[in-house]
py3Dmol code that shows the C-alpha trace and the ligand (Angstrom):
import py3Dmol

protein = """\
ATOM      1  CA  UNK A   1     -16.905  17.994  11.932  1.00  0.00           C
ATOM      2  CA  UNK A   2     -14.090  16.451   9.919  1.00  0.00           C
ATOM      3  CA  UNK A   3     -12.868  17.471   6.479  1.00  0.00           C
ATOM      4  CA  UNK A   4     -14.234  14.231   5.043  1.00  0.00           C
ATOM      5  CA  UNK A   5     -17.717  15.405   4.186  1.00  0.00           C
ATOM      6  CA  UNK A   6     -18.377  14.985   0.469  1.00  0.00           C
ATOM      7  CA  UNK A   7     -14.812  14.072  -0.295  1.00  0.00           C
ATOM      8  CA  UNK A   8     -13.419  11.677  -2.942  1.00  0.00           C
ATOM      9  CA  UNK A   9     -11.085   8.881  -1.835  1.00  0.00           C
ATOM     10  CA  UNK A  10      -9.070   8.098  -4.945  1.00  0.00           C
ATOM     11  CA  UNK A  11      -5.625   7.335  -3.573  1.00  0.00           C
ATOM     12  CA  UNK A  12      -4.345   6.670  -0.081  1.00  0.00           C
ATOM     13  CA  UNK A  13      -2.004   9.585  -0.730  1.00  0.00           C
ATOM     14  CA  UNK A  14      -5.024  11.924  -0.574  1.00  0.00           C
ATOM     15  CA  UNK A  15      -5.341  11.138   3.145  1.00  0.00           C
ATOM     16  CA  UNK A  16      -3.182  12.814   5.768  1.00  0.00           C
ATOM     17  CA  UNK A  17      -1.968  11.046   8.871  1.00  0.00           C
ATOM     18  CA  UNK A  18      -4.713  12.814  10.840  1.00  0.00           C
ATOM     19  CA  UNK A  19      -7.320  11.606   8.325  1.00  0.00           C
ATOM     20  CA  UNK A  20      -6.091   8.021   8.684  1.00  0.00           C
ATOM     21  CA  UNK A  21      -6.129   8.282  12.505  1.00  0.00           C
ATOM     22  CA  UNK A  22      -9.691   9.552  12.380  1.00  0.00           C
ATOM     23  CA  UNK A  23     -10.861   6.680  10.161  1.00  0.00           C
ATOM     24  CA  UNK A  24      -9.190   4.085  12.412  1.00  0.00           C
ATOM     25  CA  UNK A  25     -10.586   5.542  15.633  1.00  0.00           C
ATOM     26  CA  UNK A  26     -14.059   5.870  14.093  1.00  0.00           C
ATOM     27  CA  UNK A  27     -13.860   2.281  12.812  1.00  0.00           C
ATOM     28  CA  UNK A  28     -13.117   1.008  16.319  1.00  0.00           C
ATOM     29  CA  UNK A  29     -16.340   2.648  17.541  1.00  0.00           C
ATOM     30  CA  UNK A  30     -18.249   1.055  14.665  1.00  0.00           C
ATOM     31  CA  UNK A  31     -17.386  -2.537  15.639  1.00  0.00           C
ATOM     32  CA  UNK A  32     -20.429  -3.141  17.922  1.00  0.00           C
ATOM     33  CA  UNK A  33     -22.686  -1.918  15.092  1.00  0.00           C
ATOM     34  CA  UNK A  34     -20.773  -3.962  12.493  1.00  0.00           C
ATOM     35  CA  UNK A  35     -21.414  -7.165  14.476  1.00  0.00           C
ATOM     36  CA  UNK A  36     -25.084  -6.315  15.018  1.00  0.00           C
ATOM     37  CA  UNK A  37     -24.868  -5.704  18.792  1.00  0.00           C
ATOM     38  CA  UNK A  38     -25.816  -2.056  18.514  1.00  0.00           C
ATOM     39  CA  UNK A  39     -28.016  -0.256  16.008  1.00  0.00           C
ATOM     40  CA  UNK A  40     -27.448   2.914  14.043  1.00  0.00           C
ATOM     41  CA  UNK A  41     -29.518   4.835  11.496  1.00  0.00           C
ATOM     42  CA  UNK A  42     -26.873   7.459  10.798  1.00  0.00           C
ATOM     43  CA  UNK A  43     -27.014   6.946   7.016  1.00  0.00           C
ATOM     44  CA  UNK A  44     -30.772   6.546   6.791  1.00  0.00           C
ATOM     45  CA  UNK A  45     -31.995   7.775   3.409  1.00  0.00           C
ATOM     46  CA  UNK A  46     -28.502   7.654   1.878  1.00  0.00           C
ATOM     47  CA  UNK A  47     -27.800   5.561  -1.213  1.00  0.00           C
ATOM     48  CA  UNK A  48     -24.429   4.218  -2.303  1.00  0.00           C
ATOM     49  CA  UNK A  49     -23.781   3.058  -5.871  1.00  0.00           C
ATOM     50  CA  UNK A  50     -21.313   0.221  -6.274  1.00  0.00           C
ATOM     51  CA  UNK A  51     -19.985   0.019  -9.834  1.00  0.00           C
ATOM     52  CA  UNK A  52     -17.760  -3.032 -10.086  1.00  0.00           C
ATOM     53  CA  UNK A  53     -16.390  -3.576 -13.566  1.00  0.00           C
ATOM     54  CA  UNK A  54     -13.988  -6.178 -12.156  1.00  0.00           C
ATOM     55  CA  UNK A  55     -14.710  -9.177  -9.907  1.00  0.00           C
ATOM     56  CA  UNK A  56     -15.063  -8.597  -6.184  1.00  0.00           C
ATOM     57  CA  UNK A  57     -16.405 -10.449  -3.172  1.00  0.00           C
ATOM     58  CA  UNK A  58     -15.193  -8.748  -0.006  1.00  0.00           C
ATOM     59  CA  UNK A  59     -14.907  -5.167  -1.158  1.00  0.00           C
ATOM     60  CA  UNK A  60     -18.371  -4.926  -2.663  1.00  0.00           C
ATOM     61  CA  UNK A  61     -20.154  -6.955  -0.002  1.00  0.00           C
ATOM     62  CA  UNK A  62     -18.456  -5.150   2.870  1.00  0.00           C
ATOM     63  CA  UNK A  63     -19.439  -1.785   1.354  1.00  0.00           C
ATOM     64  CA  UNK A  64     -23.009  -3.059   1.094  1.00  0.00           C
ATOM     65  CA  UNK A  65     -22.953  -4.441   4.624  1.00  0.00           C
ATOM     66  CA  UNK A  66     -21.496  -1.157   5.901  1.00  0.00           C
ATOM     67  CA  UNK A  67     -24.322   0.848   4.292  1.00  0.00           C
ATOM     68  CA  UNK A  68     -26.977  -1.541   5.611  1.00  0.00           C
ATOM     69  CA  UNK A  69     -25.569  -1.500   9.172  1.00  0.00           C
ATOM     70  CA  UNK A  70     -25.845   2.300   9.171  1.00  0.00           C
ATOM     71  CA  UNK A  71     -29.401   2.299   7.852  1.00  0.00           C
ATOM     72  CA  UNK A  72     -28.520   3.274   4.268  1.00  0.00           C
ATOM     73  CA  UNK A  73     -28.938   1.400   0.995  1.00  0.00           C
ATOM     74  CA  UNK A  74     -26.577   0.202  -1.724  1.00  0.00           C
ATOM     75  CA  UNK A  75     -27.302  -0.519  -5.367  1.00  0.00           C
ATOM     76  CA  UNK A  76     -25.085  -1.354  -8.272  1.00  0.00           C
ATOM     77  CA  UNK A  77     -23.587  -4.009 -10.482  1.00  0.00           C
ATOM     78  CA  UNK A  78     -20.796  -6.515 -10.392  1.00  0.00           C
ATOM     79  CA  UNK A  79     -19.486  -7.281 -13.842  1.00  0.00           C
ATOM     80  CA  UNK A  80     -20.846  -5.188 -16.670  1.00  0.00           C
ATOM     81  CA  UNK A  81     -22.946  -8.022 -18.102  1.00  0.00           C
ATOM     82  CA  UNK A  82     -26.595  -6.976 -18.135  1.00  0.00           C
ATOM     83  CA  UNK A  83     -25.762  -3.263 -18.066  1.00  0.00           C
ATOM     84  CA  UNK A  84     -25.513  -0.665 -20.820  1.00  0.00           C
ATOM     85  CA  UNK A  85     -21.731  -0.982 -20.652  1.00  0.00           C
ATOM     86  CA  UNK A  86     -22.336  -3.969 -22.954  1.00  0.00           C
ATOM     87  CA  UNK A  87     -23.897  -1.546 -25.425  1.00  0.00           C
ATOM     88  CA  UNK A  88     -20.748   0.547 -25.387  1.00  0.00           C
ATOM     89  CA  UNK A  89     -21.663   3.136 -22.779  1.00  0.00           C
ATOM     90  CA  UNK A  90     -18.613   5.047 -21.574  1.00  0.00           C
ATOM     91  CA  UNK A  91     -17.542   5.196 -17.944  1.00  0.00           C
ATOM     92  CA  UNK A  92     -18.133   8.947 -18.005  1.00  0.00           C
ATOM     93  CA  UNK A  93     -21.755   8.544 -19.110  1.00  0.00           C
ATOM     94  CA  UNK A  94     -22.434   5.769 -16.604  1.00  0.00           C
ATOM     95  CA  UNK A  95     -21.066   7.941 -13.799  1.00  0.00           C
ATOM     96  CA  UNK A  96     -23.037  11.020 -14.915  1.00  0.00           C
ATOM     97  CA  UNK A  97     -26.205   9.016 -14.746  1.00  0.00           C
ATOM     98  CA  UNK A  98     -25.532   7.079 -11.576  1.00  0.00           C
ATOM     99  CA  UNK A  99     -24.799  10.284  -9.699  1.00  0.00           C
ATOM    100  CA  UNK A 100     -28.470  11.124 -10.042  1.00  0.00           C
ATOM    101  CA  UNK A 101     -29.411   7.807  -8.399  1.00  0.00           C
ATOM    102  CA  UNK A 102     -27.187   7.941  -5.346  1.00  0.00           C
ATOM    103  CA  UNK A 103     -25.198  10.016  -2.842  1.00  0.00           C
ATOM    104  CA  UNK A 104     -21.774   8.455  -3.431  1.00  0.00           C
ATOM    105  CA  UNK A 105     -20.148   6.115  -5.926  1.00  0.00           C
ATOM    106  CA  UNK A 106     -17.765   3.229  -5.286  1.00  0.00           C
ATOM    107  CA  UNK A 107     -15.906   2.195  -8.418  1.00  0.00           C
ATOM    108  CA  UNK A 108     -13.700  -0.758  -9.315  1.00  0.00           C
ATOM    109  CA  UNK A 109     -12.237  -0.830 -12.793  1.00  0.00           C
ATOM    110  CA  UNK A 110      -9.399  -2.520 -14.652  1.00  0.00           C
ATOM    111  CA  UNK A 111      -7.901   0.767 -15.877  1.00  0.00           C
ATOM    112  CA  UNK A 112      -5.436   2.632 -13.733  1.00  0.00           C
ATOM    113  CA  UNK A 113      -6.766   6.129 -13.156  1.00  0.00           C
ATOM    114  CA  UNK A 114     -10.416   5.148 -13.776  1.00  0.00           C
ATOM    115  CA  UNK A 115     -11.623   6.423 -10.395  1.00  0.00           C
ATOM    116  CA  UNK A 116      -9.882   9.749 -10.885  1.00  0.00           C
ATOM    117  CA  UNK A 117     -11.445  10.040 -14.312  1.00  0.00           C
ATOM    118  CA  UNK A 118     -14.893   9.180 -12.910  1.00  0.00           C
ATOM    119  CA  UNK A 119     -14.488  11.849 -10.230  1.00  0.00           C
ATOM    120  CA  UNK A 120     -14.106  14.465 -12.966  1.00  0.00           C
ATOM    121  CA  UNK A 121     -17.598  13.714 -14.213  1.00  0.00           C
ATOM    122  CA  UNK A 122     -19.473  13.974 -10.944  1.00  0.00           C
ATOM    123  CA  UNK A 123     -19.643  16.228  -7.914  1.00  0.00           C
ATOM    124  CA  UNK A 124     -20.709  13.315  -5.747  1.00  0.00           C
ATOM    125  CA  UNK A 125     -17.977  11.590  -3.735  1.00  0.00           C
ATOM    126  CA  UNK A 126     -16.148   8.838  -5.625  1.00  0.00           C
ATOM    127  CA  UNK A 127     -14.391   6.073  -3.702  1.00  0.00           C
ATOM    128  CA  UNK A 128     -11.763   4.048  -5.542  1.00  0.00           C
ATOM    129  CA  UNK A 129     -12.281   0.342  -4.870  1.00  0.00           C
ATOM    130  CA  UNK A 130      -9.335  -0.632  -7.081  1.00  0.00           C
ATOM    131  CA  UNK A 131      -8.156   0.779 -10.397  1.00  0.00           C
ATOM    132  CA  UNK A 132      -6.123  -1.795 -12.299  1.00  0.00           C
ATOM    133  CA  UNK A 133      -2.664  -2.144 -10.823  1.00  0.00           C
ATOM    134  CA  UNK A 134      -2.978   1.366  -9.377  1.00  0.00           C
ATOM    135  CA  UNK A 135      -4.438   1.945  -5.942  1.00  0.00           C
ATOM    136  CA  UNK A 136      -6.890   0.389  -3.498  1.00  0.00           C
ATOM    137  CA  UNK A 137      -7.174   2.951  -0.698  1.00  0.00           C
ATOM    138  CA  UNK A 138     -10.045   1.440   1.306  1.00  0.00           C
ATOM    139  CA  UNK A 139      -8.236  -1.912   1.404  1.00  0.00           C
ATOM    140  CA  UNK A 140      -5.262  -0.037   2.823  1.00  0.00           C
ATOM    141  CA  UNK A 141      -7.435   1.552   5.496  1.00  0.00           C
ATOM    142  CA  UNK A 142      -8.608  -1.874   6.633  1.00  0.00           C
ATOM    143  CA  UNK A 143      -5.056  -3.225   6.435  1.00  0.00           C
ATOM    144  CA  UNK A 144      -3.863  -0.335   8.596  1.00  0.00           C
ATOM    145  CA  UNK A 145      -6.734  -0.891  11.000  1.00  0.00           C
ATOM    146  CA  UNK A 146      -5.731  -4.554  11.302  1.00  0.00           C
ATOM    147  CA  UNK A 147      -2.074  -3.735  12.044  1.00  0.00           C
ATOM    148  CA  UNK A 148      -3.065  -1.030  14.522  1.00  0.00           C
ATOM    149  CA  UNK A 149      -5.606  -3.261  16.246  1.00  0.00           C
ATOM    150  CA  UNK A 150      -3.200  -6.192  16.490  1.00  0.00           C
ATOM    151  CA  UNK A 151       0.052  -4.349  17.182  1.00  0.00           C
ATOM    152  CA  UNK A 152      -1.004  -0.997  18.637  1.00  0.00           C
ATOM    153  CA  UNK A 153       1.489   0.935  16.494  1.00  0.00           C
ATOM    154  CA  UNK A 154       3.034   1.210  13.024  1.00  0.00           C
ATOM    155  CA  UNK A 155       6.291   2.757  14.122  1.00  0.00           C
ATOM    156  CA  UNK A 156       9.225   0.401  13.857  1.00  0.00           C
ATOM    157  CA  UNK A 157       7.188  -2.621  12.758  1.00  0.00           C
ATOM    158  CA  UNK A 158       8.937  -4.831  10.213  1.00  0.00           C
ATOM    159  CA  UNK A 159       6.349  -5.356   7.524  1.00  0.00           C
ATOM    160  CA  UNK A 160       7.205  -7.877   4.776  1.00  0.00           C
ATOM    161  CA  UNK A 161       5.128  -7.410   1.627  1.00  0.00           C
ATOM    162  CA  UNK A 162       5.260 -10.675  -0.282  1.00  0.00           C
ATOM    163  CA  UNK A 163       4.286 -11.782  -3.780  1.00  0.00           C
ATOM    164  CA  UNK A 164       3.196  -9.662  -6.717  1.00  0.00           C
ATOM    165  CA  UNK A 165       4.534  -6.226  -5.878  1.00  0.00           C
ATOM    166  CA  UNK A 166       4.439  -5.109  -9.507  1.00  0.00           C
ATOM    167  CA  UNK A 167       0.757  -5.521 -10.274  1.00  0.00           C
ATOM    168  CA  UNK A 168      -0.713  -5.703  -6.762  1.00  0.00           C
ATOM    169  CA  UNK A 169      -2.639  -2.497  -6.074  1.00  0.00           C
ATOM    170  CA  UNK A 170      -3.134  -3.350  -2.388  1.00  0.00           C
ATOM    171  CA  UNK A 171       0.615  -3.327  -1.763  1.00  0.00           C
ATOM    172  CA  UNK A 172       1.081  -0.111  -3.742  1.00  0.00           C
ATOM    173  CA  UNK A 173      -1.383   1.757  -1.540  1.00  0.00           C
ATOM    174  CA  UNK A 174      -0.129   0.095   1.629  1.00  0.00           C
ATOM    175  CA  UNK A 175       3.485   1.022   0.898  1.00  0.00           C
ATOM    176  CA  UNK A 176       2.610   4.707   0.528  1.00  0.00           C
ATOM    177  CA  UNK A 177       0.730   4.624   3.820  1.00  0.00           C
ATOM    178  CA  UNK A 178       3.321   2.706   5.838  1.00  0.00           C
ATOM    179  CA  UNK A 179       6.061   4.967   4.514  1.00  0.00           C
ATOM    180  CA  UNK A 180       4.246   7.850   6.228  1.00  0.00           C
ATOM    181  CA  UNK A 181       3.621   5.890   9.393  1.00  0.00           C
ATOM    182  CA  UNK A 182       7.220   4.842  10.047  1.00  0.00           C
ATOM    183  CA  UNK A 183       7.169   1.085   9.457  1.00  0.00           C
ATOM    184  CA  UNK A 184      10.226  -0.707   8.133  1.00  0.00           C
ATOM    185  CA  UNK A 185       9.356  -2.307   4.807  1.00  0.00           C
ATOM    186  CA  UNK A 186      10.713  -5.558   3.414  1.00  0.00           C
ATOM    187  CA  UNK A 187       9.771  -6.174  -0.222  1.00  0.00           C
ATOM    188  CA  UNK A 188       9.765  -9.866  -1.150  1.00  0.00           C
ATOM    189  CA  UNK A 189       8.973 -10.795  -4.754  1.00  0.00           C
ATOM    190  CA  UNK A 190      10.313 -12.592  -7.803  1.00  0.00           C
ATOM    191  CA  UNK A 191      12.727 -10.342  -9.677  1.00  0.00           C
ATOM    192  CA  UNK A 192      10.187  -9.762 -12.429  1.00  0.00           C
ATOM    193  CA  UNK A 193       7.495  -8.626  -9.990  1.00  0.00           C
ATOM    194  CA  UNK A 194       9.387  -6.077  -7.899  1.00  0.00           C
ATOM    195  CA  UNK A 195       7.781  -2.945  -6.484  1.00  0.00           C
ATOM    196  CA  UNK A 196       7.637  -0.197  -9.159  1.00  0.00           C
ATOM    197  CA  UNK A 197      10.647   2.081  -9.071  1.00  0.00           C
ATOM    198  CA  UNK A 198       8.668   5.274  -8.416  1.00  0.00           C
ATOM    199  CA  UNK A 199       7.167   3.778  -5.271  1.00  0.00           C
ATOM    200  CA  UNK A 200      10.605   2.694  -4.006  1.00  0.00           C
ATOM    201  CA  UNK A 201      11.867   6.211  -4.773  1.00  0.00           C
ATOM    202  CA  UNK A 202       9.029   7.616  -2.703  1.00  0.00           C
ATOM    203  CA  UNK A 203       9.936   5.410   0.269  1.00  0.00           C
ATOM    204  CA  UNK A 204      13.552   6.582  -0.019  1.00  0.00           C
ATOM    205  CA  UNK A 205      12.480  10.215  -0.149  1.00  0.00           C
ATOM    206  CA  UNK A 206      10.569   9.715   3.077  1.00  0.00           C
ATOM    207  CA  UNK A 207      13.930   8.786   4.582  1.00  0.00           C
ATOM    208  CA  UNK A 208      12.898   5.234   5.435  1.00  0.00           C
ATOM    209  CA  UNK A 209      15.193   2.280   5.086  1.00  0.00           C
ATOM    210  CA  UNK A 210      13.800  -0.784   3.369  1.00  0.00           C
ATOM    211  CA  UNK A 211      15.000  -4.165   2.173  1.00  0.00           C
ATOM    212  CA  UNK A 212      14.433  -6.014  -1.067  1.00  0.00           C
ATOM    213  CA  UNK A 213      14.497  -9.828  -0.923  1.00  0.00           C
ATOM    214  CA  UNK A 214      13.509 -12.699  -3.151  1.00  0.00           C
ATOM    215  CA  UNK A 215      13.075 -15.516  -0.651  1.00  0.00           C
ATOM    216  CA  UNK A 216      10.568 -15.322   2.177  1.00  0.00           C
ATOM    217  CA  UNK A 217      12.697 -17.751   4.205  1.00  0.00           C
ATOM    218  CA  UNK A 218      15.443 -15.097   4.340  1.00  0.00           C
ATOM    219  CA  UNK A 219      13.287 -12.513   6.078  1.00  0.00           C
ATOM    220  CA  UNK A 220      10.522 -14.308   7.947  1.00  0.00           C
ATOM    221  CA  UNK A 221      12.289 -14.362  11.306  1.00  0.00           C
ATOM    222  CA  UNK A 222      12.611 -10.550  11.300  1.00  0.00           C
ATOM    223  CA  UNK A 223       9.002  -9.851  10.368  1.00  0.00           C
ATOM    224  CA  UNK A 224       6.299  -8.531  12.688  1.00  0.00           C
ATOM    225  CA  UNK A 225       3.812  -8.571   9.833  1.00  0.00           C
ATOM    226  CA  UNK A 226       3.819 -10.719   6.695  1.00  0.00           C
ATOM    227  CA  UNK A 227       1.430  -9.366   4.067  1.00  0.00           C
ATOM    228  CA  UNK A 228       1.007 -12.056   1.422  1.00  0.00           C
ATOM    229  CA  UNK A 229      -0.531 -11.312  -1.974  1.00  0.00           C
ATOM    230  CA  UNK A 230      -1.873 -13.268  -4.911  1.00  0.00           C
ATOM    231  CA  UNK A 231       0.082 -13.175  -8.169  1.00  0.00           C
ATOM    232  CA  UNK A 232      -2.265 -10.975 -10.246  1.00  0.00           C
ATOM    233  CA  UNK A 233      -2.764 -13.360 -13.163  1.00  0.00           C
ATOM    234  CA  UNK A 234      -5.257 -11.093 -14.924  1.00  0.00           C
ATOM    235  CA  UNK A 235      -2.703  -8.261 -15.260  1.00  0.00           C
ATOM    236  CA  UNK A 236      -0.045 -10.252 -17.120  1.00  0.00           C
ATOM    237  CA  UNK A 237       0.191  -9.281 -20.794  1.00  0.00           C
ATOM    238  CA  UNK A 238       1.737 -12.713 -21.504  1.00  0.00           C
ATOM    239  CA  UNK A 239       0.274 -15.865 -19.880  1.00  0.00           C
ATOM    240  CA  UNK A 240       3.651 -17.604 -20.171  1.00  0.00           C
ATOM    241  CA  UNK A 241       5.205 -14.966 -17.962  1.00  0.00           C
ATOM    242  CA  UNK A 242       2.534 -15.734 -15.379  1.00  0.00           C
ATOM    243  CA  UNK A 243       3.322 -19.451 -15.514  1.00  0.00           C
ATOM    244  CA  UNK A 244       6.965 -18.687 -14.683  1.00  0.00           C
ATOM    245  CA  UNK A 245       6.065 -17.047 -11.368  1.00  0.00           C
ATOM    246  CA  UNK A 246       2.785 -18.788 -10.437  1.00  0.00           C
ATOM    247  CA  UNK A 247       3.080 -20.375  -7.016  1.00  0.00           C
ATOM    248  CA  UNK A 248       6.373 -18.559  -6.244  1.00  0.00           C
ATOM    249  CA  UNK A 249       5.523 -18.152  -2.587  1.00  0.00           C
ATOM    250  CA  UNK A 250       3.660 -20.400  -0.244  1.00  0.00           C
ATOM    251  CA  UNK A 251       3.607 -19.979   3.502  1.00  0.00           C
ATOM    252  CA  UNK A 252       3.661 -23.384   5.190  1.00  0.00           C
ATOM    253  CA  UNK A 253       3.360 -24.121   8.899  1.00  0.00           C
ATOM    254  CA  UNK A 254       6.972 -25.373   8.957  1.00  0.00           C
ATOM    255  CA  UNK A 255       8.287 -22.001   7.869  1.00  0.00           C
ATOM    256  CA  UNK A 256       6.752 -20.376  10.929  1.00  0.00           C
ATOM    257  CA  UNK A 257       8.961 -22.243  13.357  1.00  0.00           C
ATOM    258  CA  UNK A 258      11.582 -19.475  13.288  1.00  0.00           C
ATOM    259  CA  UNK A 259       9.044 -16.644  13.175  1.00  0.00           C
ATOM    260  CA  UNK A 260       8.420 -14.184  15.986  1.00  0.00           C
ATOM    261  CA  UNK A 261       5.778 -15.438  18.405  1.00  0.00           C
ATOM    262  CA  UNK A 262       3.565 -12.448  17.693  1.00  0.00           C
ATOM    263  CA  UNK A 263       4.044 -12.416  13.907  1.00  0.00           C
ATOM    264  CA  UNK A 264       0.774 -11.705  12.144  1.00  0.00           C
ATOM    265  CA  UNK A 265       0.065 -13.012   8.657  1.00  0.00           C
ATOM    266  CA  UNK A 266      -2.216 -10.857   6.538  1.00  0.00           C
ATOM    267  CA  UNK A 267      -3.622 -11.281   3.034  1.00  0.00           C
ATOM    268  CA  UNK A 268      -6.154  -9.052   1.240  1.00  0.00           C
ATOM    269  CA  UNK A 269      -7.735 -12.264  -0.158  1.00  0.00           C
ATOM    270  CA  UNK A 270      -8.695 -14.019  -2.350  1.00  0.00           C
ATOM    271  CA  UNK A 271      -5.806 -16.431  -1.840  1.00  0.00           C
ATOM    272  CA  UNK A 272      -4.873 -19.072  -4.336  1.00  0.00           C
ATOM    273  CA  UNK A 273      -1.785 -21.005  -3.236  1.00  0.00           C
ATOM    274  CA  UNK A 274       0.019 -18.386  -1.120  1.00  0.00           C
ATOM    275  CA  UNK A 275      -0.975 -19.656   2.308  1.00  0.00           C
ATOM    276  CA  UNK A 276      -1.382 -23.341   3.150  1.00  0.00           C
ATOM    277  CA  UNK A 277      -4.784 -23.997   4.780  1.00  0.00           C
ATOM    278  CA  UNK A 278      -3.036 -25.451   7.877  1.00  0.00           C
ATOM    279  CA  UNK A 279      -1.725 -21.953   8.612  1.00  0.00           C
ATOM    280  CA  UNK A 280      -5.330 -20.837   9.234  1.00  0.00           C
ATOM    281  CA  UNK A 281      -5.316 -22.627  12.582  1.00  0.00           C
ATOM    282  CA  UNK A 282      -2.160 -20.925  13.844  1.00  0.00           C
ATOM    283  CA  UNK A 283      -2.275 -17.829  16.042  1.00  0.00           C
ATOM    284  CA  UNK A 284      -0.441 -15.945  13.316  1.00  0.00           C
ATOM    285  CA  UNK A 285      -3.335 -16.022  10.836  1.00  0.00           C
ATOM    286  CA  UNK A 286      -5.378 -12.811  10.909  1.00  0.00           C
ATOM    287  CA  UNK A 287      -6.611 -12.665   7.292  1.00  0.00           C
ATOM    288  CA  UNK A 288     -10.214 -13.562   8.002  1.00  0.00           C
ATOM    289  CA  UNK A 289     -10.377 -11.037  10.817  1.00  0.00           C
ATOM    290  CA  UNK A 290      -8.782  -8.567   8.396  1.00  0.00           C
ATOM    291  CA  UNK A 291     -11.590  -9.259   5.908  1.00  0.00           C
ATOM    292  CA  UNK A 292     -14.187  -8.619   8.631  1.00  0.00           C
ATOM    293  CA  UNK A 293     -12.429  -5.351   9.496  1.00  0.00           C
ATOM    294  CA  UNK A 294     -13.475  -4.134   6.067  1.00  0.00           C
ATOM    295  CA  UNK A 295     -16.969  -3.591   7.427  1.00  0.00           C
ATOM    296  CA  UNK A 296     -16.279  -1.241  10.384  1.00  0.00           C
ATOM    297  CA  UNK A 297     -13.604   0.578   8.377  1.00  0.00           C
ATOM    298  CA  UNK A 298     -15.949   1.182   5.431  1.00  0.00           C
ATOM    299  CA  UNK A 299     -18.716   2.154   7.839  1.00  0.00           C
ATOM    300  CA  UNK A 300     -16.376   4.734   9.336  1.00  0.00           C
ATOM    301  CA  UNK A 301     -15.398   6.099   5.949  1.00  0.00           C
ATOM    302  CA  UNK A 302     -18.975   6.271   4.663  1.00  0.00           C
ATOM    303  CA  UNK A 303     -20.197   7.906   7.845  1.00  0.00           C
ATOM    304  CA  UNK A 304     -17.435  10.515   7.654  1.00  0.00           C
ATOM    305  CA  UNK A 305     -18.123  11.216   3.973  1.00  0.00           C
ATOM    306  CA  UNK A 306     -21.928  11.014   3.909  1.00  0.00           C
ATOM    307  CA  UNK A 307     -23.094  11.375   7.476  1.00  0.00           C
ATOM    308  CA  UNK A 308     -22.539  13.694  10.351  1.00  0.00           C
ATOM    309  CA  UNK A 309     -19.076  12.288  11.108  1.00  0.00           C
ATOM    310  CA  UNK A 310     -17.755  10.336  14.062  1.00  0.00           C
TER     311      UNK A 310
END
"""
ligand_1 = """\
12
NCD
C -7.581 -7.466 -3.857
C -7.835 -6.599 -5.082
O -8.906 -6.632 -5.660
O -6.919 -5.846 -5.380
N -8.734 -8.002 -3.324
C -9.459 -7.287 -2.409
O -9.967 -6.224 -2.670
N -9.543 -7.799 -1.159
C -6.490 -8.443 -4.034
C -6.507 -9.421 -5.171
O -7.404 -9.461 -5.993
O -5.564 -10.230 -5.212
"""
view = py3Dmol.view(width=600, height=400)
view.addModel(protein, "pdb")
view.setStyle({"model": 0}, {"cartoon": {"style": "trace"}})
view.addModel(ligand_1, "xyz")
view.setStyle({"model": 1}, {"stick": {}})
view.zoomTo()
view.show()
């Protein structure tokens, strides 16, 4: 039995290396069930609440698919329209009530720290599905799974994180994880959207070297992994500031000529203009596979938290 039973997943930093290994290995075993080849009822009778105060396609649907594949059920809302949030209900009250309807709660919210706050109001496990520009730990687990599945290791991989490193929660969580796992990080962003200082300090403290760059062309030939991100328009206090950096990075097929043959291009999706559609047909593109990986990874996590474990 693992130490996952009943646990909250609020930040990737809550998970040890052994925890991450366990999730990845369990996810691998879940793949035949995730694609419908094998059947499982391991979460029969379990109910997951999905409270999405911010838009989501993949995260919410892959949590729902994961529950369904394991014989459990999911209920919830996407956007607070039609719920009592419109009447002014607080997050704390919503969580207190929803805990009586379900066995675990997945929460996405625009406020950093919202999942941690929610966890204070319930004894049921809370899983952070994105809190503002903060963290997105389950996305990181599926990102790690994708790198591990494609590359076999994290150690020594040159991982270029590209785009909005200031507001992008996926890259915040991923940086913390890869700093533990021994990858070499290359941070590529406009000057105004650099990785927050405290995260860079953390990477330094872990004794890892990293590079900061502003042009993708300068680093692409060294990269084993390019992790592209959307400029997080909704987080900009000033729309004019967004306009200055919108469309800063776009991966085109031509740019891949100098890339390593086994470079993989990842993206948490949704993409806007960051990756030209022609790139989809190259062997480098793994972002749709990455999105699928969200299902076995979330199955693994839910089974470890709610079920009997691996
Ligand atoms: C990301 C998010 O919500 O942080 N999406 C996701 O969960 N796959 C990335 C984004 O919105 O740009």
